[in-house]
N, CA, C and O atoms as CSV, one atom per row, in Angstrom:
chain,resi,resn,atom,element,x,y,z
A,1,UNK,N,N,-17.135,16.456,1.828
A,1,UNK,CA,C,-17.452,17.442,2.856
A,1,UNK,C,C,-16.844,18.788,2.493
A,1,UNK,O,O,-15.717,18.862,2.004
A,2,UNK,N,N,-17.591,19.831,2.734
A,2,UNK,CA,C,-17.158,21.182,2.406
A,2,UNK,C,C,-16.330,21.744,3.557
A,2,UNK,O,O,-16.697,21.621,4.726
A,3,UNK,N,N,-15.211,22.359,3.201
A,3,UNK,CA,C,-14.366,22.972,4.213
A,3,UNK,C,C,-14.899,24.320,4.652
A,3,UNK,O,O,-15.493,25.053,3.860
A,4,UNK,N,N,-14.687,24.641,5.912
A,4,UNK,CA,C,-15.074,25.938,6.466
A,4,UNK,C,C,-13.857,26.852,6.406
A,4,UNK,O,O,-12.775,26.493,6.870
A,5,UNK,N,N,-14.044,28.031,5.834
A,5,UNK,CA,C,-12.959,28.993,5.700
A,5,UNK,C,C,-13.271,30.189,6.580
A,5,UNK,O,O,-14.423,30.606,6.704
A,6,UNK,N,N,-12.222,30.736,7.192
A,6,UNK,CA,C,-12.344,31.922,8.037
A,6,UNK,C,C,-11.370,32.981,7.533
A,6,UNK,O,O,-10.613,32.744,6.592
A,7,UNK,N,N,-11.396,34.133,8.161
A,7,UNK,CA,C,-10.445,35.184,7.759
A,7,UNK,C,C,-9.012,34.728,7.992
A,7,UNK,O,O,-8.094,35.178,7.306
A,8,UNK,N,N,-8.819,33.834,8.962
A,8,UNK,CA,C,-7.471,33.373,9.296
A,8,UNK,C,C,-6.872,32.447,8.248
A,8,UNK,O,O,-5.654,32.434,8.072
A,9,UNK,N,N,-7.695,31.674,7.548
A,9,UNK,CA,C,-7.148,30.730,6.564
A,9,UNK,C,C,-7.621,31.001,5.133
A,9,UNK,O,O,-7.393,30.181,4.243
A,10,UNK,N,N,-8.275,32.142,4.905
A,10,UNK,CA,C,-8.803,32.453,3.582
A,10,UNK,C,C,-7.701,32.495,2.525
A,10,UNK,O,O,-7.833,31.877,1.468
A,11,UNK,N,N,-6.632,33.207,2.797
A,11,UNK,CA,C,-5.550,33.309,1.817
A,11,UNK,C,C,-4.961,31.942,1.498
A,11,UNK,O,O,-4.707,31.625,0.336
A,12,UNK,N,N,-4.747,31.150,2.510
A,12,UNK,CA,C,-4.160,29.816,2.326
A,12,UNK,C,C,-5.103,28.887,1.567
A,12,UNK,O,O,-4.666,28.176,0.661
A,13,UNK,N,N,-6.381,28.881,1.919
A,13,UNK,CA,C,-7.337,27.949,1.334
A,13,UNK,C,C,-7.896,28.401,-0.018
A,13,UNK,O,O,-8.160,27.570,-0.888
A,14,UNK,N,N,-8.075,29.706,-0.197
A,14,UNK,CA,C,-8.736,30.210,-1.404
A,14,UNK,C,C,-7.747,30.879,-2.347
A,14,UNK,O,O,-7.610,30.467,-3.498
A,15,UNK,N,N,-7.068,31.895,-1.872
A,15,UNK,CA,C,-6.191,32.680,-2.744
A,15,UNK,C,C,-5.035,31.839,-3.283
A,15,UNK,O,O,-4.662,31.971,-4.449
A,16,UNK,N,N,-4.471,30.980,-2.444
A,16,UNK,CA,C,-3.306,30.185,-2.851
A,16,UNK,C,C,-3.679,28.891,-3.582
A,16,UNK,O,O,-2.792,28.156,-4.017
A,17,UNK,N,N,-4.966,28.606,-3.722
A,17,UNK,CA,C,-5.395,27.352,-4.334
A,17,UNK,C,C,-5.058,27.306,-5.823
A,17,UNK,O,O,-5.184,28.302,-6.536
A,18,UNK,N,N,-4.632,26.145,-6.269
A,18,UNK,CA,C,-4.367,25.931,-7.693
A,18,UNK,C,C,-5.630,25.534,-8.444
A,18,UNK,O,O,-5.686,25.619,-9.671
A,19,UNK,N,N,-6.641,25.099,-7.699
A,19,UNK,CA,C,-7.923,24.681,-8.269
A,19,UNK,C,C,-8.922,25.830,-8.089
A,19,UNK,O,O,-8.927,26.465,-7.034
A,20,UNK,N,N,-9.759,26.111,-9.076
A,20,UNK,CA,C,-10.805,27.126,-8.879
A,20,UNK,C,C,-11.669,26.768,-7.671
A,20,UNK,O,O,-11.864,25.594,-7.357
A,21,UNK,N,N,-12.180,27.794,-7.004
A,21,UNK,CA,C,-12.927,27.589,-5.764
A,21,UNK,C,C,-14.243,28.352,-5.784
A,21,UNK,O,O,-14.295,29.525,-6.154
A,22,UNK,N,N,-15.311,27.658,-5.376
A,22,UNK,CA,C,-16.597,28.288,-5.114
A,22,UNK,C,C,-16.652,28.566,-3.617
A,22,UNK,O,O,-16.534,27.652,-2.800
A,23,UNK,N,N,-16.832,29.844,-3.263
A,23,UNK,CA,C,-16.938,30.230,-1.857
A,23,UNK,C,C,-18.388,30.601,-1.577
A,23,UNK,O,O,-18.934,31.526,-2.177
A,24,UNK,N,N,-18.998,29.868,-0.661
A,24,UNK,CA,C,-20.387,30.068,-0.258
A,24,UNK,C,C,-20.406,30.910,1.012
A,24,UNK,O,O,-20.038,30.422,2.081
A,25,UNK,N,N,-20.831,32.174,0.910
A,25,UNK,CA,C,-20.984,33.029,2.083
A,25,UNK,C,C,-22.410,32.855,2.571
A,25,UNK,O,O,-23.365,33.141,1.848
A,26,UNK,N,N,-22.547,32.388,3.794
A,26,UNK,CA,C,-23.854,32.053,4.338
A,26,UNK,C,C,-23.951,32.585,5.768
A,26,UNK,O,O,-22.960,33.040,6.340
A,27,UNK,N,N,-25.146,32.522,6.330
A,27,UNK,CA,C,-25.360,32.919,7.717
A,27,UNK,C,C,-26.386,32.013,8.360
A,27,UNK,O,O,-27.289,31.517,7.687
A,28,UNK,N,N,-26.256,31.791,9.661
A,28,UNK,CA,C,-27.169,30.882,10.353
A,28,UNK,C,C,-28.620,31.347,10.389
A,28,UNK,O,O,-29.515,30.537,10.636
A,29,UNK,N,N,-28.873,32.626,10.150
A,29,UNK,CA,C,-30.246,33.138,10.123
A,29,UNK,C,C,-30.752,33.364,8.702
A,29,UNK,O,O,-31.866,33.852,8.514
A,30,UNK,N,N,-29.951,33.018,7.708
A,30,UNK,CA,C,-30.330,33.210,6.299
A,30,UNK,C,C,-31.046,31.946,5.816
A,30,UNK,O,O,-30.409,30.931,5.532
A,31,UNK,N,N,-32.365,32.020,5.728
A,31,UNK,CA,C,-33.129,30.827,5.351
A,31,UNK,C,C,-32.804,30.364,3.933
A,31,UNK,O,O,-32.757,29.162,3.672
A,32,UNK,N,N,-32.580,31.303,3.019
A,32,UNK,CA,C,-32.228,30.930,1.650
A,32,UNK,C,C,-30.869,30.222,1.629
A,32,UNK,O,O,-30.682,29.245,0.904
A,33,UNK,N,N,-29.931,30.720,2.425
A,33,UNK,CA,C,-28.605,30.079,2.516
A,33,UNK,C,C,-28.747,28.630,2.977
A,33,UNK,O,O,-28.163,27.717,2.393
A,34,UNK,N,N,-29.524,28.441,4.022
A,34,UNK,CA,C,-29.693,27.102,4.590
A,34,UNK,C,C,-30.427,26.185,3.615
A,34,UNK,O,O,-30.127,24.994,3.536
A,35,UNK,N,N,-31.387,26.737,2.873
A,35,UNK,CA,C,-32.121,25.932,1.899
A,35,UNK,C,C,-31.219,25.485,0.750
A,35,UNK,O,O,-31.397,24.390,0.216
A,36,UNK,N,N,-30.254,26.319,0.367
A,36,UNK,CA,C,-29.364,26.000,-0.753
A,36,UNK,C,C,-28.149,25.162,-0.340
A,36,UNK,O,O,-27.457,24.616,-1.199
A,37,UNK,N,N,-27.887,25.057,0.960
A,37,UNK,CA,C,-26.693,24.353,1.417
A,37,UNK,C,C,-26.605,22.903,0.925
A,37,UNK,O,O,-25.511,22.473,0.558
A,38,UNK,N,N,-27.692,22.129,0.898
A,38,UNK,CA,C,-27.581,20.764,0.359
A,38,UNK,C,C,-27.131,20.748,-1.107
A,38,UNK,O,O,-26.399,19.850,-1.523
A,39,UNK,N,N,-27.566,21.733,-1.881
A,39,UNK,CA,C,-27.151,21.818,-3.288
A,39,UNK,C,C,-25.666,22.148,-3.394
A,39,UNK,O,O,-24.958,21.598,-4.238
A,40,UNK,N,N,-25.203,23.044,-2.538
A,40,UNK,CA,C,-23.781,23.402,-2.525
A,40,UNK,C,C,-22.951,22.180,-2.143
A,40,UNK,O,O,-21.911,21.916,-2.746
A,41,UNK,N,N,-23.410,21.444,-1.149
A,41,UNK,CA,C,-22.691,20.232,-0.727
A,41,UNK,C,C,-22.660,19.197,-1.843
A,41,UNK,O,O,-21.649,18.519,-2.027
A,42,UNK,N,N,-23.750,19.067,-2.590
A,42,UNK,CA,C,-23.793,18.130,-3.717
A,42,UNK,C,C,-22.800,18.548,-4.800
A,42,UNK,O,O,-22.169,17.697,-5.427
A,43,UNK,N,N,-22.660,19.854,-5.020
A,43,UNK,CA,C,-21.696,20.347,-6.015
A,43,UNK,C,C,-20.267,20.013,-5.620
A,43,UNK,O,O,-19.416,19.780,-6.479
A,44,UNK,N,N,-20.011,19.991,-4.337
A,44,UNK,CA,C,-18.675,19.641,-3.866
A,44,UNK,C,C,-18.288,18.250,-4.346
A,44,UNK,O,O,-17.143,18.022,-4.737
A,45,UNK,N,N,-19.232,17.326,-4.318
A,45,UNK,CA,C,-18.980,15.969,-4.808
A,45,UNK,C,C,-18.990,15.913,-6.327
A,45,UNK,O,O,-18.127,15.281,-6.937
A,46,UNK,N,N,-19.968,16.575,-6.935
A,46,UNK,CA,C,-20.132,16.534,-8.386
A,46,UNK,C,C,-18.925,17.094,-9.131
A,46,UNK,O,O,-18.544,16.570,-10.178
A,47,UNK,N,N,-18.334,18.135,-8.607
A,47,UNK,CA,C,-17.212,18.791,-9.288
A,47,UNK,C,C,-15.869,18.508,-8.621
A,47,UNK,O,O,-14.901,19.239,-8.827
A,48,UNK,N,N,-15.816,17.456,-7.830
A,48,UNK,CA,C,-14.582,17.088,-7.147
A,48,UNK,C,C,-13.412,16.996,-8.125
A,48,UNK,O,O,-13.512,16.346,-9.166
A,49,UNK,N,N,-12.305,17.653,-7.780
A,49,UNK,CA,C,-11.123,17.658,-8.632
A,49,UNK,C,C,-11.129,18.756,-9.678
A,49,UNK,O,O,-10.088,19.074,-10.254
A,50,UNK,N,N,-12.301,19.340,-9.928
A,50,UNK,CA,C,-12.427,20.393,-10.934
A,50,UNK,C,C,-12.673,21.745,-10.261
A,50,UNK,O,O,-12.166,22.775,-10.706
A,51,UNK,N,N,-13.457,21.723,-9.183
A,51,UNK,CA,C,-13.834,22.933,-8.467
A,51,UNK,C,C,-13.926,22.590,-6.986
A,51,UNK,O,O,-14.692,21.710,-6.592
A,52,UNK,N,N,-13.153,23.280,-6.181
A,52,UNK,CA,C,-13.212,23.089,-4.735
A,52,UNK,C,C,-14.338,23.965,-4.199
A,52,UNK,O,O,-14.549,25.076,-4.685
A,53,UNK,N,N,-15.052,23.473,-3.212
A,53,UNK,CA,C,-16.161,24.221,-2.621
A,53,UNK,C,C,-15.879,24.420,-1.137
A,53,UNK,O,O,-15.590,23.469,-0.412
A,54,UNK,N,N,-15.969,25.683,-0.698
A,54,UNK,CA,C,-15.785,26.012,0.713
A,54,UNK,C,C,-16.905,26.955,1.133
A,54,UNK,O,O,-17.583,27.546,0.293
A,55,UNK,N,N,-17.090,27.088,2.444
A,55,UNK,CA,C,-18.113,28.001,2.934
A,55,UNK,C,C,-17.532,28.927,3.991
A,55,UNK,O,O,-16.579,28.583,4.691
A,56,UNK,N,N,-18.123,30.103,4.088
A,56,UNK,CA,C,-17.725,31.110,5.065
A,56,UNK,C,C,-18.971,31.542,5.823
A,56,UNK,O,O,-19.942,32.003,5.222
A,57,UNK,N,N,-18.943,31.391,7.140
A,57,UNK,CA,C,-20.035,31.875,7.975
A,57,UNK,C,C,-19.846,33.388,8.107
A,57,UNK,O,O,-18.966,33.856,8.830
A,58,UNK,N,N,-20.672,34.131,7.408
A,58,UNK,CA,C,-20.531,35.590,7.367
A,58,UNK,C,C,-20.682,36.220,8.747
A,58,UNK,O,O,-20.062,37.246,9.028
A,59,UNK,N,N,-21.491,35.625,9.604
A,59,UNK,CA,C,-21.702,36.196,10.933
A,59,UNK,C,C,-20.449,36.109,11.796
A,59,UNK,O,O,-20.310,36.864,12.759
A,60,UNK,N,N,-19.551,35.215,11.470
A,60,UNK,CA,C,-18.307,35.049,12.227
A,60,UNK,C,C,-17.094,35.670,11.530
A,60,UNK,O,O,-15.997,35.690,12.088
A,61,UNK,N,N,-17.294,36.174,10.319
A,61,UNK,CA,C,-16.179,36.689,9.518
A,61,UNK,C,C,-16.554,38.005,8.836
A,61,UNK,O,O,-16.410,38.156,7.623
A,62,UNK,N,N,-17.032,38.939,9.631
A,62,UNK,CA,C,-17.522,40.208,9.089
A,62,UNK,C,C,-16.432,41.005,8.369
A,62,UNK,O,O,-16.691,41.577,7.310
A,63,UNK,N,N,-15.240,41.051,8.917
A,63,UNK,CA,C,-14.158,41.820,8.295
A,63,UNK,C,C,-13.828,41.245,6.910
A,63,UNK,O,O,-13.635,41.997,5.955
A,64,UNK,N,N,-13.764,39.923,6.807
A,64,UNK,CA,C,-13.504,39.278,5.524
A,64,UNK,C,C,-14.608,39.638,4.523
A,64,UNK,O,O,-14.325,39.946,3.366
A,65,UNK,N,N,-15.852,39.597,4.973
A,65,UNK,CA,C,-16.975,39.946,4.099
A,65,UNK,C,C,-16.865,41.387,3.612
A,65,UNK,O,O,-17.082,41.660,2.432
A,66,UNK,N,N,-16.533,42.295,4.499
A,66,UNK,CA,C,-16.380,43.694,4.100
A,66,UNK,C,C,-15.244,43.864,3.100
A,66,UNK,O,O,-15.380,44.594,2.118
A,67,UNK,N,N,-14.128,43.192,3.347
A,67,UNK,CA,C,-12.980,43.282,2.434
A,67,UNK,C,C,-13.326,42.776,1.038
A,67,UNK,O,O,-12.800,43.282,0.047
A,68,UNK,N,N,-14.207,41.784,0.956
A,68,UNK,CA,C,-14.597,41.203,-0.336
A,68,UNK,C,C,-15.891,41.820,-0.877
A,68,UNK,O,O,-16.405,41.383,-1.907
A,69,UNK,N,N,-16.407,42.821,-0.189
A,69,UNK,CA,C,-17.653,43.492,-0.578
A,69,UNK,C,C,-18.838,42.508,-0.628
A,69,UNK,O,O,-19.688,42.580,-1.516
A,70,UNK,N,N,-18.865,41.608,0.329
A,70,UNK,CA,C,-20.014,40.706,0.485
A,70,UNK,C,C,-20.962,41.400,1.454
A,70,UNK,O,O,-20.739,41.409,2.664
A,71,UNK,N,N,-22.023,41.980,0.898
A,71,UNK,CA,C,-22.915,42.815,1.697
A,71,UNK,C,C,-24.289,42.210,1.915
A,71,UNK,O,O,-25.072,42.733,2.708
A,72,UNK,N,N,-24.600,41.117,1.226
A,72,UNK,CA,C,-25.875,40.436,1.431
A,72,UNK,C,C,-25.664,38.938,1.264
A,72,UNK,O,O,-24.680,38.477,0.687
A,73,UNK,N,N,-26.624,38.208,1.789
A,73,UNK,CA,C,-26.539,36.742,1.736
A,73,UNK,C,C,-27.764,36.190,1.029
A,73,UNK,O,O,-28.838,36.788,1.101
A,74,UNK,N,N,-27.627,35.080,0.360
A,74,UNK,CA,C,-26.370,34.375,0.103
A,74,UNK,C,C,-25.547,35.074,-0.979
A,74,UNK,O,O,-26.089,35.756,-1.848
A,75,UNK,N,N,-24.251,34.895,-0.908
A,75,UNK,CA,C,-23.330,35.356,-1.940
A,75,UNK,C,C,-22.408,34.202,-2.277
A,75,UNK,O,O,-21.890,33.523,-1.390
A,76,UNK,N,N,-22.210,33.990,-3.562
A,76,UNK,CA,C,-21.316,32.939,-4.045
A,76,UNK,C,C,-20.246,33.589,-4.910
A,76,UNK,O,O,-20.558,34.281,-5.880
A,77,UNK,N,N,-18.988,33.368,-4.559
A,77,UNK,CA,C,-17.861,33.888,-5.325
A,77,UNK,C,C,-17.070,32.723,-5.892
A,77,UNK,O,O,-16.895,31.700,-5.231
A,78,UNK,N,N,-16.598,32.882,-7.107
A,78,UNK,CA,C,-15.687,31.887,-7.675
A,78,UNK,C,C,-14.332,32.559,-7.838
A,78,UNK,O,O,-14.213,33.624,-8.445
A,79,UNK,N,N,-13.315,31.912,-7.281
A,79,UNK,CA,C,-11.937,32.380,-7.385
A,79,UNK,C,C,-11.159,31.447,-8.295
A,79,UNK,O,O,-11.312,30.226,-8.247
A,80,UNK,N,N,-10.328,32.049,-9.119
A,80,UNK,CA,C,-9.420,31.281,-9.973
A,80,UNK,C,C,-8.091,32.019,-9.973
A,80,UNK,O,O,-8.048,33.235,-10.157
A,81,UNK,N,N,-7.010,31.280,-9.767
A,81,UNK,CA,C,-5.672,31.872,-9.720
A,81,UNK,C,C,-5.594,33.013,-8.709
A,81,UNK,O,O,-4.936,34.026,-8.947
A,82,UNK,N,N,-6.277,32.834,-7.575
A,82,UNK,CA,C,-6.199,33.802,-6.490
A,82,UNK,C,C,-7.055,35.036,-6.639
A,82,UNK,O,O,-7.002,35.928,-5.793
A,83,UNK,N,N,-7.852,35.111,-7.706
A,83,UNK,CA,C,-8.674,36.298,-7.942
A,83,UNK,C,C,-10.138,35.917,-8.127
A,83,UNK,O,O,-10.459,34.862,-8.675
A,84,UNK,N,N,-11.013,36.796,-7.661
A,84,UNK,CA,C,-12.437,36.598,-7.893
A,84,UNK,C,C,-12.726,36.779,-9.379
A,84,UNK,O,O,-12.347,37.786,-9.977
A,85,UNK,N,N,-13.403,35.791,-9.971
A,85,UNK,CA,C,-13.723,35.868,-11.396
A,85,UNK,C,C,-15.227,35.853,-11.670
A,85,UNK,O,O,-15.661,36.245,-12.753
A,86,UNK,N,N,-16.015,35.410,-10.708
A,86,UNK,CA,C,-17.473,35.360,-10.869
A,86,UNK,C,C,-18.129,35.647,-9.522
A,86,UNK,O,O,-17.558,35.384,-8.464
A,87,UNK,N,N,-19.361,36.201,-9.590
A,87,UNK,CA,C,-20.107,36.520,-8.365
A,87,UNK,C,C,-21.595,36.323,-8.617
A,87,UNK,O,O,-22.123,36.741,-9.648
A,88,UNK,N,N,-22.261,35.684,-7.669
A,88,UNK,CA,C,-23.717,35.505,-7.720
A,88,UNK,C,C,-24.276,35.965,-6.374
A,88,UNK,O,O,-23.877,35.459,-5.326
A,89,UNK,N,N,-25.203,36.926,-6.409
A,89,UNK,CA,C,-25.720,37.542,-5.191
A,89,UNK,C,C,-27.227,37.724,-5.310
A,89,UNK,O,O,-27.765,37.883,-6.405
A,90,UNK,N,N,-27.890,37.698,-4.172
A,90,UNK,CA,C,-29.292,38.110,-4.141
A,90,UNK,C,C,-30.278,36.972,-4.195
A,90,UNK,O,O,-30.132,35.969,-3.497
A,91,UNK,N,N,-31.279,37.134,-5.027
A,91,UNK,CA,C,-32.352,36.152,-5.147
A,91,UNK,C,C,-31.838,34.914,-5.880
A,91,UNK,O,O,-32.084,34.731,-7.072
A,92,UNK,N,N,-31.134,34.088,-5.154
A,92,UNK,CA,C,-30.523,32.902,-5.745
A,92,UNK,C,C,-31.472,31.718,-5.566
A,92,UNK,O,O,-31.929,31.427,-4.460
A,93,UNK,N,N,-31.752,31.049,-6.673
A,93,UNK,CA,C,-32.551,29.828,-6.637
A,93,UNK,C,C,-31.614,28.648,-6.893
A,93,UNK,O,O,-30.464,28.839,-7.288
A,94,UNK,N,N,-32.097,27.451,-6.670
A,94,UNK,CA,C,-31.302,26.258,-6.976
A,94,UNK,C,C,-30.865,26.269,-8.439
A,94,UNK,O,O,-29.717,25.965,-8.764
A,95,UNK,N,N,-31.797,26.624,-9.302
A,95,UNK,CA,C,-31.516,26.624,-10.735
A,95,UNK,C,C,-30.439,27.644,-11.092
A,95,UNK,O,O,-29.528,27.345,-11.865
A,96,UNK,N,N,-30.543,28.855,-10.527
A,96,UNK,CA,C,-29.533,29.890,-10.792
A,96,UNK,C,C,-28.164,29.463,-10.291
A,96,UNK,O,O,-27.156,29.661,-10.969
A,97,UNK,N,N,-28.133,28.880,-9.107
A,97,UNK,CA,C,-26.859,28.442,-8.530
A,97,UNK,C,C,-26.229,27.342,-9.374
A,97,UNK,O,O,-25.035,27.387,-9.671
A,98,UNK,N,N,-27.028,26.363,-9.756
A,98,UNK,CA,C,-26.508,25.264,-10.573
A,98,UNK,C,C,-26.011,25.771,-11.925
A,98,UNK,O,O,-24.958,25.344,-12.397
A,99,UNK,N,N,-26.757,26.672,-12.547
A,99,UNK,CA,C,-26.348,27.231,-13.836
A,99,UNK,C,C,-25.075,28.064,-13.691
A,99,UNK,O,O,-24.193,27.999,-14.546
A,100,UNK,N,N,-24.977,28.839,-12.623
A,100,UNK,CA,C,-23.807,29.667,-12.343
A,100,UNK,C,C,-22.540,28.811,-12.281
A,100,UNK,O,O,-21.538,29.130,-12.922
A,101,UNK,N,N,-22.590,27.733,-11.514
A,101,UNK,CA,C,-21.432,26.859,-11.346
A,101,UNK,C,C,-21.167,26.075,-12.628
A,101,UNK,O,O,-20.024,25.989,-13.077
A,102,UNK,N,N,-22.199,25.511,-13.210
A,102,UNK,CA,C,-22.039,24.718,-14.424
A,102,UNK,C,C,-21.443,25.548,-15.558
A,102,UNK,O,O,-20.541,25.086,-16.256
A,103,UNK,N,N,-21.938,26.761,-15.745
A,103,UNK,CA,C,-21.430,27.640,-16.798
A,103,UNK,C,C,-19.954,27.960,-16.586
A,103,UNK,O,O,-19.173,27.976,-17.537
A,104,UNK,N,N,-19.576,28.216,-15.331
A,104,UNK,CA,C,-18.166,28.504,-15.051
A,104,UNK,C,C,-17.292,27.299,-15.362
A,104,UNK,O,O,-16.262,27.429,-16.023
A,105,UNK,N,N,-17.700,26.133,-14.889
A,105,UNK,CA,C,-16.904,24.927,-15.082
A,105,UNK,C,C,-16.764,24.615,-16.579
A,105,UNK,O,O,-15.672,24.300,-17.053
A,106,UNK,N,N,-17.846,24.705,-17.293
A,106,UNK,CA,C,-17.799,24.429,-18.737
A,106,UNK,C,C,-16.894,25.396,-19.475
A,106,UNK,O,O,-16.163,24.989,-20.378
A,107,UNK,N,N,-16.931,26.667,-19.108
A,107,UNK,CA,C,-16.138,27.669,-19.825
A,107,UNK,C,C,-14.665,27.666,-19.416
A,107,UNK,O,O,-13.820,28.176,-20.151
A,108,UNK,N,N,-14.350,27.094,-18.248
A,108,UNK,CA,C,-12.965,27.129,-17.788
A,108,UNK,C,C,-12.262,25.778,-17.732
A,108,UNK,O,O,-11.039,25.708,-17.612
A,109,UNK,N,N,-13.037,24.718,-17.820
A,109,UNK,CA,C,-12.394,23.409,-17.653
A,109,UNK,C,C,-13.014,22.311,-18.501
A,109,UNK,O,O,-12.390,21.272,-18.716
A,110,UNK,N,N,-14.228,22.524,-18.983
A,110,UNK,CA,C,-14.904,21.473,-19.738
A,110,UNK,C,C,-15.480,20.407,-18.852
A,110,UNK,O,O,-15.403,19.224,-19.184
A,111,UNK,N,N,-16.069,20.798,-17.709
A,111,UNK,CA,C,-16.549,19.857,-16.697
A,111,UNK,C,C,-17.750,19.032,-17.124
A,111,UNK,O,O,-18.060,18.963,-18.313
A,112,UNK,N,N,-18.447,18.391,-16.149
A,112,UNK,CA,C,-19.544,17.459,-16.418
A,112,UNK,C,C,-20.704,18.052,-17.151
A,112,UNK,O,O,-21.680,17.355,-17.428
């Protein structure tokens, strides 16, 4: 199960994490976000122990989104050692999302 992150626990859950993290910024009215959510949830299981996956409801965390320059949805950020190291924004397809995560894992950990 994917954890829900808010502005209140972002630093604790993402910045302080020892494991790289994929942060899924989504919104309840974003049809592309909702369509990709099953794939994101599958990645949480597939990369368990290698990459933590969390989600942020952008509609409930606007200040956090502004601070991270998340201006459109869906947006996927990868954090490592407390810093953003990768970003995927815009016309995201299942294939692009899977390649984005797979490429990061392979280059940083030698994942599946």
